[in-house]
C-alpha positions as protocol buffer text, in pm:
chain_id: "A"
residue {
  index: 1
  type: MET
  ca { x: -1584 y: 16379 z: -8718 }
}
residue {
  index: 2
  type: PHE
  ca { x: -1769 y: 16051 z: -8759 }
}
residue {
  index: 3
  type: LYS
  ca { x: -2067 y: 16242 z: -8902 }
}
residue {
  index: 4
  type: SER
  ca { x: -1852 y: 16395 z: -9176 }
}
residue {
  index: 5
  type: VAL
  ca { x: -1683 y: 16083 z: -9315 }
}
residue {
  index: 6
  type: LYS
  ca { x: -1785 y: 15769 z: -9497 }
}
residue {
  index: 7
  type: LEU
  ca { x: -1732 y: 15493 z: -9246 }
}
residue {
  index: 8
  type: PRO
  ca { x: -1572 y: 15171 z: -9375 }
}
residue {
  index: 9
  type: MET
  ca { x: -1814 y: 14884 z: -9414 }
}
residue {
  index: 10
  type: MET
  ca { x: -1713 y: 14547 z: -9280 }
}
residue {
  index: 11
  type: SER
  ca { x: -1850 y: 14242 z: -9457 }
}
residue {
  index: 12
  type: GLU
  ca { x: -2090 y: 13999 z: -9292 }
}
residue {
  index: 13
  type: VAL
  ca { x: -1808 y: 13743 z: -9282 }
}
residue {
  index: 14
  type: ALA
  ca { x: -1584 y: 13995 z: -9105 }
}
residue {
  index: 15
  type: HIS
  ca { x: -1849 y: 14067 z: -8842 }
}
residue {
  index: 16
  type: GLU
  ca { x: -1889 y: 13695 z: -8776 }
}
residue {
  index: 17
  type: LEU
  ca { x: -1511 y: 13662 z: -8742 }
}
residue {
  index: 18
  type: ILE
  ca { x: -1510 y: 13949 z: -8491 }
}
residue {
  index: 19
  type: SER
  ca { x: -1777 y: 13772 z: -8287 }
}
residue {
  index: 20
  type: THR
  ca { x: -1538 y: 13476 z: -8242 }
}
residue {
  index: 21
  type: LEU
  ca { x: -1248 y: 13685 z: -8107 }
}
residue {
  index: 22
  type: SER
  ca { x: -1345 y: 13628 z: -7745 }
}
residue {
  index: 23
  type: HIS
  ca { x: -1341 y: 13250 z: -7793 }
}
residue {
  index: 24
  type: GLU
  ca { x: -1002 y: 13080 z: -7812 }
}
residue {
  index: 25
  type: ASP
  ca { x: -1159 y: 12747 z: -7904 }
}
residue {
  index: 26
  type: THR
  ca { x: -1345 y: 12842 z: -8222 }
}
residue {
  index: 27
  type: PRO
  ca { x: -1406 y: 12511 z: -8404 }
}
residue {
  index: 28
  type: ILE
  ca { x: -1203 y: 12460 z: -8719 }
}
residue {
  index: 29
  type: GLU
  ca { x: -1521 y: 12366 z: -8905 }
}
residue {
  index: 30
  type: LYS
  ca { x: -1685 y: 12700 z: -8820 }
}
residue {
  index: 31
  type: LEU
  ca { x: -1386 y: 12901 z: -8937 }
}
residue {
  index: 32
  type: ARG
  ca { x: -1352 y: 12700 z: -9256 }
}
residue {
  index: 33
  type: ALA
  ca { x: -1723 y: 12745 z: -9332 }
}
residue {
  index: 34
  type: LEU
  ca { x: -1698 y: 13121 z: -9277 }
}
residue {
  index: 35
  type: LEU
  ca { x: -1405 y: 13162 z: -9514 }
}
residue {
  index: 36
  type: ALA
  ca { x: -1567 y: 12936 z: -9774 }
}
residue {
  index: 37
  type: ARG
  ca { x: -1840 y: 13200 z: -9815 }
}
residue {
  index: 38
  type: ASP
  ca { x: -1582 y: 13449 z: -9951 }
}
residue {
  index: 39
  type: PRO
  ca { x: -1339 y: 13297 z: -10206 }
}
residue {
  index: 40
  type: ALA
  ca { x: -1154 y: 13627 z: -10254 }
}
residue {
  index: 41
  type: LEU
  ca { x: -1092 y: 13651 z: -9880 }
}
residue {
  index: 42
  type: THR
  ca { x: -977 y: 13289 z: -9872 }
}
residue {
  index: 43
  type: ALA
  ca { x: -723 y: 13364 z: -10147 }
}
residue {
  index: 44
  type: LYS
  ca { x: -582 y: 13658 z: -9948 }
}
residue {
  index: 45
  type: VAL
  ca { x: -557 y: 13451 z: -9633 }
}
residue {
  index: 46
  type: MET
  ca { x: -365 y: 13187 z: -9828 }
}
residue {
  index: 47
  type: ARG
  ca { x: -120 y: 13448 z: -9956 }
}
residue {
  index: 48
  type: LEU
  ca { x: -66 y: 13581 z: -9604 }
}
residue {
  index: 49
  type: ALA
  ca { x: -21 y: 13232 z: -9464 }
}
residue {
  index: 50
  type: ASN
  ca { x: 243 y: 13163 z: -9730 }
}
residue {
  index: 51
  type: SER
  ca { x: 435 y: 13486 z: -9657 }
}
residue {
  index: 52
  type: ALA
  ca { x: 784 y: 13475 z: -9512 }
}
residue {
  index: 53
  type: ALA
  ca { x: 668 y: 13544 z: -9156 }
}
residue {
  index: 54
  type: PHE
  ca { x: 565 y: 13183 z: -9106 }
}
residue {
  index: 55
  type: GLY
  ca { x: 887 y: 13037 z: -9244 }
}
residue {
  index: 56
  type: MET
  ca { x: 707 y: 12734 z: -9381 }
}
residue {
  index: 57
  type: GLN
  ca { x: 922 y: 12472 z: -9548 }
}
residue {
  index: 58
  type: ARG
  ca { x: 651 y: 12395 z: -9802 }
}
residue {
  index: 59
  type: GLN
  ca { x: 372 y: 12576 z: -9982 }
}
residue {
  index: 60
  type: ILE
  ca { x: 31 y: 12582 z: -9814 }
}
residue {
  index: 61
  type: ASP
  ca { x: -222 y: 12467 z: -10073 }
}
residue {
  index: 62
  type: SER
  ca { x: -556 y: 12477 z: -9894 }
}
residue {
  index: 63
  type: ILE
  ca { x: -733 y: 12664 z: -9616 }
}
residue {
  index: 64
  type: GLU
  ca { x: -756 y: 12337 z: -9421 }
}
residue {
  index: 65
  type: GLN
  ca { x: -380 y: 12301 z: -9440 }
}
residue {
  index: 66
  type: ALA
  ca { x: -333 y: 12666 z: -9341 }
}
residue {
  index: 67
  type: ILE
  ca { x: -549 y: 12621 z: -9032 }
}
residue {
  index: 68
  type: ALA
  ca { x: -374 y: 12297 z: -8938 }
}
residue {
  index: 69
  type: LEU
  ca { x: -25 y: 12448 z: -8968 }
}
residue {
  index: 70
  type: THR
  ca { x: -83 y: 12796 z: -8821 }
}
residue {
  index: 71
  type: GLY
  ca { x: -385 y: 12747 z: -8593 }
}
residue {
  index: 72
  type: THR
  ca { x: -738 y: 12883 z: -8595 }
}
residue {
  index: 73
  type: ALA
  ca { x: -648 y: 13197 z: -8397 }
}
residue {
  index: 74
  type: GLN
  ca { x: -381 y: 13305 z: -8646 }
}
residue {
  index: 75
  type: ILE
  ca { x: -595 y: 13237 z: -8953 }
}
residue {
  index: 76
  type: ARG
  ca { x: -881 y: 13433 z: -8798 }
}
residue {
  index: 77
  type: ILE
  ca { x: -652 y: 13735 z: -8746 }
}
residue {
  index: 78
  type: LEU
  ca { x: -518 y: 13709 z: -9102 }
}
residue {
  index: 79
  type: ALA
  ca { x: -873 y: 13702 z: -9237 }
}
residue {
  index: 80
  type: LEU
  ca { x: -970 y: 14013 z: -9037 }
}
residue {
  index: 81
  type: THR
  ca { x: -658 y: 14192 z: -9162 }
}
residue {
  index: 82
  type: ALA
  ca { x: -752 y: 14117 z: -9521 }
}
residue {
  index: 83
  type: CYS
  ca { x: -1111 y: 14237 z: -9456 }
}
residue {
  index: 84
  type: MET
  ca { x: -990 y: 14569 z: -9316 }
}
residue {
  index: 85
  type: ASN
  ca { x: -754 y: 14623 z: -9607 }
}
residue {
  index: 86
  type: VAL
  ca { x: -1055 y: 14598 z: -9840 }
}
residue {
  index: 87
  type: ALA
  ca { x: -1288 y: 14804 z: -9618 }
}
residue {
  index: 88
  type: PHE
  ca { x: -1066 y: 15114 z: -9609 }
}
residue {
  index: 89
  type: PRO
  ca { x: -1019 y: 15312 z: -9932 }
}
residue {
  index: 90
  type: ASP
  ca { x: -692 y: 15480 z: -10026 }
}
residue {
  index: 91
  type: VAL
  ca { x: -654 y: 15834 z: -9891 }
}
residue {
  index: 92
  type: LYS
  ca { x: -474 y: 16114 z: -10073 }
}
residue {
  index: 93
  type: GLY
  ca { x: -161 y: 16207 z: -9881 }
}
residue {
  index: 94
  type: LEU
  ca { x: -87 y: 15853 z: -9761 }
}
residue {
  index: 95
  type: GLU
  ca { x: 115 y: 15613 z: -9975 }
}
residue {
  index: 96
  type: ARG
  ca { x: -79 y: 15286 z: -9961 }
}
residue {
  index: 97
  type: ILE
  ca { x: 209 y: 15039 z: -9961 }
}
residue {
  index: 98
  type: GLU
  ca { x: 405 y: 15227 z: -9695 }
}
residue {
  index: 99
  type: PHE
  ca { x: 93 y: 15271 z: -9483 }
}
residue {
  index: 100
  type: TRP
  ca { x: 8 y: 14901 z: -9476 }
}
residue {
  index: 101
  type: ARG
  ca { x: 373 y: 14806 z: -9431 }
}
residue {
  index: 102
  type: TYR
  ca { x: 371 y: 15017 z: -9114 }
}
residue {
  index: 103
  type: CYS
  ca { x: 50 y: 14848 z: -8997 }
}
residue {
  index: 104
  type: LEU
  ca { x: 191 y: 14498 z: -9042 }
}
residue {
  index: 105
  type: THR
  ca { x: 528 y: 14592 z: -8892 }
}
residue {
  index: 106
  type: CYS
  ca { x: 357 y: 14742 z: -8587 }
}
residue {
  index: 107
  type: ALA
  ca { x: 150 y: 14425 z: -8557 }
}
residue {
  index: 108
  type: GLY
  ca { x: 463 y: 14209 z: -8573 }
}
residue {
  index: 109
  type: TYR
  ca { x: 641 y: 14402 z: -8299 }
}
residue {
  index: 110
  type: ALA
  ca { x: 326 y: 14402 z: -8082 }
}
residue {
  index: 111
  type: ASP
  ca { x: 307 y: 14023 z: -8116 }
}
residue {
  index: 112
  type: TRP
  ca { x: 677 y: 13987 z: -8025 }
}
residue {
  index: 113
  type: LEU
  ca { x: 643 y: 14202 z: -7712 }
}
residue {
  index: 114
  type: ALA
  ca { x: 317 y: 14035 z: -7608 }
}
residue {
  index: 115
  type: ALA
  ca { x: 483 y: 13692 z: -7626 }
}
residue {
  index: 116
  type: GLU
  ca { x: 754 y: 13805 z: -7384 }
}
residue {
  index: 117
  type: LEU
  ca { x: 500 y: 13960 z: -7144 }
}
residue {
  index: 118
  type: LYS
  ca { x: 256 y: 13665 z: -7159 }
}
residue {
  index: 119
  type: LEU
  ca { x: -23 y: 13880 z: -7303 }
}
residue {
  index: 120
  type: ASN
  ca { x: -280 y: 13765 z: -7560 }
}
residue {
  index: 121
  type: ARG
  ca { x: -70 y: 13762 z: -7876 }
}
residue {
  index: 122
  type: GLN
  ca { x: -362 y: 13756 z: -8118 }
}
residue {
  index: 123
  type: HIS
  ca { x: -519 y: 14062 z: -7954 }
}
residue {
  index: 124
  type: ALA
  ca { x: -182 y: 14241 z: -7951 }
}
residue {
  index: 125
  type: TRP
  ca { x: -121 y: 14163 z: -8319 }
}
residue {
  index: 126
  type: LEU
  ca { x: -467 y: 14287 z: -8415 }
}
residue {
  index: 127
  type: CYS
  ca { x: -434 y: 14607 z: -8208 }
}
residue {
  index: 128
  type: GLY
  ca { x: -97 y: 14677 z: -8367 }
}
residue {
  index: 129
  type: MET
  ca { x: -234 y: 14624 z: -8716 }
}
residue {
  index: 130
  type: MET
  ca { x: -539 y: 14843 z: -8649 }
}
residue {
  index: 131
  type: VAL
  ca { x: -400 y: 15133 z: -8450 }
}
residue {
  index: 132
  type: ARG
  ca { x: -321 y: 15358 z: -8747 }
}
residue {
  index: 133
  type: LEU
  ca { x: -645 y: 15290 z: -8936 }
}
residue {
  index: 134
  type: GLY
  ca { x: -804 y: 15593 z: -8771 }
}
residue {
  index: 135
  type: GLU
  ca { x: -569 y: 15813 z: -8974 }
}
residue {
  index: 136
  type: LEU
  ca { x: -754 y: 15706 z: -9289 }
}
residue {
  index: 137
  type: LEU
  ca { x: -1071 y: 15865 z: -9148 }
}
residue {
  index: 138
  type: ILE
  ca { x: -877 y: 16172 z: -9037 }
}
residue {
  index: 139
  type: GLY
  ca { x: -760 y: 16204 z: -9397 }
}
residue {
  index: 140
  type: GLN
  ca { x: -1122 y: 16212 z: -9516 }
}
residue {
  index: 141
  type: HIS
  ca { x: -1230 y: 16457 z: -9247 }
}
residue {
  index: 142
  type: ALA
  ca { x: -938 y: 16702 z: -9259 }
}
residue {
  index: 143
  type: PRO
  ca { x: -704 y: 16651 z: -9558 }
}
residue {
  index: 144
  type: ALA
  ca { x: -513 y: 16974 z: -9489 }
}
residue {
  index: 145
  type: LYS
  ca { x: -443 y: 16863 z: -9133 }
}
residue {
  index: 146
  type: LEU
  ca { x: -339 y: 16519 z: -9258 }
}
residue {
  index: 147
  type: ALA
  ca { x: -68 y: 16689 z: -9466 }
}
residue {
  index: 148
  type: GLU
  ca { x: 55 y: 16865 z: -9152 }
}
residue {
  index: 149
  type: ILE
  ca { x: 47 y: 16541 z: -8953 }
}
residue {
  index: 150
  type: GLU
  ca { x: 248 y: 16358 z: -9220 }
}
residue {
  index: 151
  type: LYS
  ca { x: 509 y: 16625 z: -9289 }
}
residue {
  index: 152
  type: GLN
  ca { x: 873 y: 16521 z: -9265 }
}
residue {
  index: 153
  type: PRO
  ca { x: 1079 y: 16457 z: -9065 }
}
residue {
  index: 154
  type: GLN
  ca { x: 853 y: 16197 z: -8903 }
}
residue {
  index: 155
  type: LEU
  ca { x: 1013 y: 16098 z: -8573 }
}
residue {
  index: 156
  type: PRO
  ca { x: 885 y: 15800 z: -8370 }
}
residue {
  index: 157
  type: GLY
  ca { x: 582 y: 15898 z: -8165 }
}
residue {
  index: 158
  type: GLU
  ca { x: 562 y: 16238 z: -8336 }
}
residue {
  index: 159
  type: ARG
  ca { x: 245 y: 16162 z: -8535 }
}
residue {
  index: 160
  type: TRP
  ca { x: 39 y: 16110 z: -8219 }
}
residue {
  index: 161
  type: LYS
  ca { x: 164 y: 16441 z: -8075 }
}
residue {
  index: 162
  type: ARG
  ca { x: 78 y: 16628 z: -8395 }
}
residue {
  index: 163
  type: GLU
  ca { x: -268 y: 16475 z: -8409 }
}
residue {
  index: 164
  type: GLN
  ca { x: -338 y: 16565 z: -8047 }
}
residue {
  index: 165
  type: LYS
  ca { x: -225 y: 16923 z: -8107 }
}
residue {
  index: 166
  type: LEU
  ca { x: -419 y: 16971 z: -8432 }
}
residue {
  index: 167
  type: LEU
  ca { x: -733 y: 16768 z: -8355 }
}
residue {
  index: 168
  type: SER
  ca { x: -744 y: 16715 z: -7976 }
}
residue {
  index: 169
  type: PHE
  ca { x: -751 y: 16338 z: -8042 }
}
residue {
  index: 170
  type: THR
  ca { x: -535 y: 16081 z: -8219 }
}
residue {
  index: 171
  type: GLU
  ca { x: -572 y: 15812 z: -8483 }
}
residue {
  index: 172
  type: ALA
  ca { x: -575 y: 15555 z: -8201 }
}
residue {
  index: 173
  type: HIS
  ca { x: -882 y: 15720 z: -8044 }
}
residue {
  index: 174
  type: VAL
  ca { x: -1059 y: 15708 z: -8381 }
}
residue {
  index: 175
  type: THR
  ca { x: -968 y: 15341 z: -8428 }
}
residue {
  index: 176
  type: ALA
  ca { x: -1092 y: 15262 z: -8077 }
}
residue {
  index: 177
  type: GLU
  ca { x: -1429 y: 15416 z: -8163 }
}
residue {
  index: 178
  type: LEU
  ca { x: -1444 y: 15209 z: -8482 }
}
residue {
  index: 179
  type: ALA
  ca { x: -1364 y: 14898 z: -8279 }
}
residue {
  index: 180
  type: ARG
  ca { x: -1657 y: 14985 z: -8050 }
}
residue {
  index: 181
  type: LEU
  ca { x: -1891 y: 15025 z: -8347 }
}
residue {
  index: 182
  type: TRP
  ca { x: -1775 y: 14692 z: -8486 }
}
residue {
  index: 183
  type: ASP
  ca { x: -1825 y: 14516 z: -8148 }
}
residue {
  index: 184
  type: PHE
  ca { x: -1465 y: 14417 z: -8093 }
}
residue {
  index: 185
  type: PRO
  ca { x: -1386 y: 14272 z: -7750 }
}
residue {
  index: 186
  type: ASP
  ca { x: -1360 y: 14538 z: -7480 }
}
residue {
  index: 187
  type: THR
  ca { x: -995 y: 14450 z: -7409 }
}
residue {
  index: 188
  type: ILE
  ca { x: -904 y: 14553 z: -7765 }
}
residue {
  index: 189
  type: VAL
  ca { x: -1112 y: 14874 z: -7749 }
}
residue {
  index: 190
  type: ARG
  ca { x: -956 y: 14981 z: -7418 }
}
residue {
  index: 191
  type: ALA
  ca { x: -605 y: 14907 z: -7542 }
}
residue {
  index: 192
  type: LEU
  ca { x: -653 y: 15111 z: -7860 }
}
residue {
  index: 193
  type: ASP
  ca { x: -805 y: 15398 z: -7664 }
}
residue {
  index: 194
  type: CYS
  ca { x: -484 y: 15452 z: -7465 }
}
residue {
  index: 195
  type: VAL
  ca { x: -215 y: 15362 z: -7721 }
}
residue {
  index: 196
  type: SER
  ca { x: -102 y: 15719 z: -7787 }
}
residue {
  index: 197
  type: GLU
  ca { x: -40 y: 15796 z: -7416 }
}
residue {
  index: 198
  type: PRO
  ca { x: -42 y: 15474 z: -7211 }
}
residue {
  index: 199
  type: GLN
  ca { x: 165 y: 15631 z: -6934 }
}
residue {
  index: 200
  type: ARG
  ca { x: -128 y: 15865 z: -6856 }
}
residue {
  index: 201
  type: THR
  ca { x: -387 y: 15587 z: -6836 }
}
residue {
  index: 202
  type: ARG
  ca { x: -510 y: 15467 z: -6498 }
}
residue {
  index: 203
  type: PRO
  ca { x: -506 y: 15181 z: -6438 }
}
residue {
  index: 204
  type: PHE
  ca { x: -203 y: 15121 z: -6657 }
}
residue {
  index: 205
  type: ASN
  ca { x: -304 y: 14924 z: -6967 }
}
residue {
  index: 206
  type: ARG
  ca { x: -30 y: 14677 z: -7058 }
}
residue {
  index: 207
  type: MET
  ca { x: -172 y: 14594 z: -7401 }
}
residue {
  index: 208
  type: GLY
  ca { x: -197 y: 14962 z: -7494 }
}
residue {
  index: 209
  type: ALA
  ca { x: 163 y: 15015 z: -7376 }
}
residue {
  index: 210
  type: VAL
  ca { x: 286 y: 14722 z: -7587 }
}
residue {
  index: 211
  type: VAL
  ca { x: 122 y: 14864 z: -7900 }
}
residue {
  index: 212
  type: HIS
  ca { x: 264 y: 15209 z: -7817 }
}
residue {
  index: 213
  type: LEU
  ca { x: 617 y: 15065 z: -7816 }
}
residue {
  index: 214
  type: ALA
  ca { x: 545 y: 14864 z: -8130 }
}
residue {
  index: 215
  type: GLY
  ca { x: 439 y: 15187 z: -8302 }
}
residue {
  index: 216
  type: TRP
  ca { x: 768 y: 15352 z: -8209 }
}
residue {
  index: 217
  type: LEU
  ca { x: 963 y: 15056 z: -8348 }
}
residue {
  index: 218
  type: ALA
  ca { x: 758 y: 15054 z: -8669 }
}
residue {
  index: 219
  type: ASP
  ca { x: 834 y: 15425 z: -8717 }
}
residue {
  index: 220
  type: MET
  ca { x: 1210 y: 15379 z: -8695 }
}
residue {
  index: 221
  type: PRO
  ca { x: 1377 y: 15470 z: -9027 }
}
residue {
  index: 222
  type: PHE
  ca { x: 1635 y: 15195 z: -8979 }
}
residue {
  index: 223
  type: LEU
  ca { x: 1663 y: 14879 z: -8777 }
}
residue {
  index: 224
  type: ASP
  ca { x: 1946 y: 14875 z: -8527 }
}
residue {
  index: 225
  type: PRO
  ca { x: 1954 y: 14780 z: -8158 }
}
residue {
  index: 226
  type: ILE
  ca { x: 2056 y: 15142 z: -8088 }
}
residue {
  index: 227
  type: VAL
  ca { x: 1694 y: 15244 z: -8150 }
}
residue {
  index: 228
  type: ILE
  ca { x: 1607 y: 15087 z: -7815 }
}
residue {
  index: 229
  type: ASP
  ca { x: 1779 y: 15382 z: -7643 }
}
residue {
  index: 230
  type: VAL
  ca { x: 1508 y: 15626 z: -7757 }
}
residue {
  index: 231
  type: LEU
  ca { x: 1206 y: 15421 z: -7645 }
}
residue {
  index: 232
  type: PRO
  ca { x: 1014 y: 15598 z: -7364 }
}
residue {
  index: 233
  type: GLY
  ca { x: 1123 y: 15476 z: -7023 }
}
residue {
  index: 234
  type: ASP
  ca { x: 789 y: 15566 z: -6863 }
}
residue {
  index: 235
  type: VAL
  ca { x: 630 y: 15300 z: -7085 }
}
residue {
  index: 236
  type: LEU
  ca { x: 909 y: 15041 z: -7069 }
}
residue {
  index: 237
  type: ASP
  ca { x: 949 y: 15047 z: -6692 }
}
residue {
  index: 238
  type: PRO
  ca { x: 588 y: 14965 z: -6590 }
}
residue {
  index: 239
  type: LEU
  ca { x: 601 y: 14671 z: -6830 }
}
residue {
  index: 240
  type: GLY
  ca { x: 923 y: 14544 z: -6673 }
}
residue {
  index: 241
  type: LEU
  ca { x: 1103 y: 14545 z: -7009 }
}
residue {
  index: 242
  type: LYS
  ca { x: 1481 y: 14587 z: -6996 }
}
residue {
  index: 243
  type: ARG
  ca { x: 1665 y: 14769 z: -7274 }
}
residue {
  index: 244
  type: GLU
  ca { x: 1943 y: 14508 z: -7266 }
}
residue {
  index: 245
  type: TRP
  ca { x: 1695 y: 14229 z: -7345 }
}
residue {
  index: 246
  type: LEU
  ca { x: 1528 y: 14435 z: -7618 }
}
residue {
  index: 247
  type: ARG
  ca { x: 1862 y: 14509 z: -7785 }
}
residue {
  index: 248
  type: SER
  ca { x: 1967 y: 14145 z: -7791 }
}
residue {
  index: 249
  type: HIS
  ca { x: 1631 y: 14009 z: -7909 }
}
residue {
  index: 250
  type: LEU
  ca { x: 1502 y: 14279 z: -8145 }
}
residue {
  index: 251
  type: PRO
  ca { x: 1358 y: 14098 z: -8451 }
}
residue {
  index: 252
  type: ASP
  ca { x: 1415 y: 14212 z: -8807 }
}
residue {
  index: 253
  type: SER
  ca { x: 1094 y: 14365 z: -8945 }
}
residue {
  index: 254
  type: GLN
  ca { x: 1167 y: 14183 z: -9272 }
}
residue {
  index: 255
  type: THR
  ca { x: 1051 y: 13866 z: -9098 }
}
residue {
  index: 256
  type: PHE
  ca { x: 701 y: 14011 z: -9071 }
}
residue {
  index: 257
  type: PHE
  ca { x: 434 y: 13983 z: -9340 }
}
residue {
  index: 258
  type: ASP
  ca { x: 500 y: 14100 z: -9692 }
}
residue {
  index: 259
  type: VAL
  ca { x: 251 y: 14380 z: -9762 }
}
residue {
  index: 260
  type: SER
  ca { x: 212 y: 14257 z: -10119 }
}
residue {
  index: 261
  type: ALA
  ca { x: 22 y: 13959 z: -9976 }
}
residue {
  index: 262
  type: LEU
  ca { x: -268 y: 14194 z: -9905 }
}
């Protein structure tokens, strides 16, 4: 499949940002210098930083202020998100706004779950945002199959099952291969590789399971604690997540990033 599609090109700035993912203590000066090389990217990061998800009491007016208020790790992830949004073209059969809203919602739920489980929140957020990107390449490779994958009704978790049946792989597998090509940290690659069926992975991959659950939540047509009842127990149980806690703490997806900020 990779031989038949036009692979997205990541900018030099994006590649340098990726190279810092394994280092929690990236100097502020280095991050600021990287973003300064791409004014358009800086503008997008500023819009994301000012979105409702951060709940800031005042407007952020500079990249220095954004880094100071949200941290280098968060700004780095926002910058990579903006880079990926530019790198991937629109695909016929996928509505752009709804697609990216799913990506950001999945990222938000992955971050929420990772915080509870003491996992790397930045890696979880990035995996959640990226997991569906492989579908954009599937759309290039097999547009007729994309239409079958996206047909309604679209139940939570159904897209991965349809992809596996039609293609023998899923969007998450494609995204994992992209992450390998782009030299993402191995923890992110491994998590993406097992997102569609984490319960079958040995050893059990907690990050992949978190993103799996986040994908289910992002696919829900409405937000209500009752949706917790349909989440797969064979993924919840190994993580030690209780449905009672999930029901009482489930965040509103409206608190996540506004897709218009991209």
